[in-house]
N, C-alpha and C positions, 0 to 999 in steps of 0.2 A: 404403427406397422413397423416392421424390420425393413431397411432401402431394399435389401436384395428383391422382397418380393413386389414392392413397388416397381422396380426393373425389370419386370418380366410383364406386363399389360401394355398390351398394343389397342388403338384405337385406329380404325379402317376404317374413313369414309368413301364412300363408291357407289353409285350409284347404278353401274351395270352388275347385273348379280355374278356374271362367268367371272369378271376380273378380279368382284369382291370376295369369292368365296375361293378364287384362288390365290390371293392375297393371305386371306385367312388360313389357308392350307401348310402353306409354305411358313409362314409363321408359325403355326403350333407347330410344327414338325421341327423349329429352332427351339422350341421350349415356351413361347408366348401364350398367353392369357388374349385370347382377341376377342375384342368387340365389334360389330360390325354392323354399319348403321350405313344408311342408303340420301342423306341429305342432308344439307348442313344445320336445318334445324336442329335436327335431331341428335346431331352430333354437339351441339353447341349445350342443349339438354344433357346429354350425357356426363358432358365435362364439368357442367355446373353442379350433377348431383351423383357423383360416383369418386370414387377413389383417384389421385391421381396417377394418366400415363407417364410411360418416360417414352412411350414412342408413338407417333400419328403419323399415318399416310393419309394425305387428303388429297382428294381429285379436286382438282381448281375449278371443272362448269361443273355445277352442283342444281339441283332445284332447293326451290325456298330459300336459303339461303349460299350465295358461292364459296368456293375455297378462297377467295381472297380475303 
């Protein structure tokens, strides 16, 4: 995969749906392909199973696995 393509992938980990959708909207306007997940376990699973992301926005207080 070309480096430029990987640089446009973002992962947003946020359990508040309104905040998650807002972050997703802003990042998509800036040209990112955004994956939005609602808990820490799903974030870990996504990172393990997907291509690398260049940007992660991570809520600290999450269900399942915390952002710490």
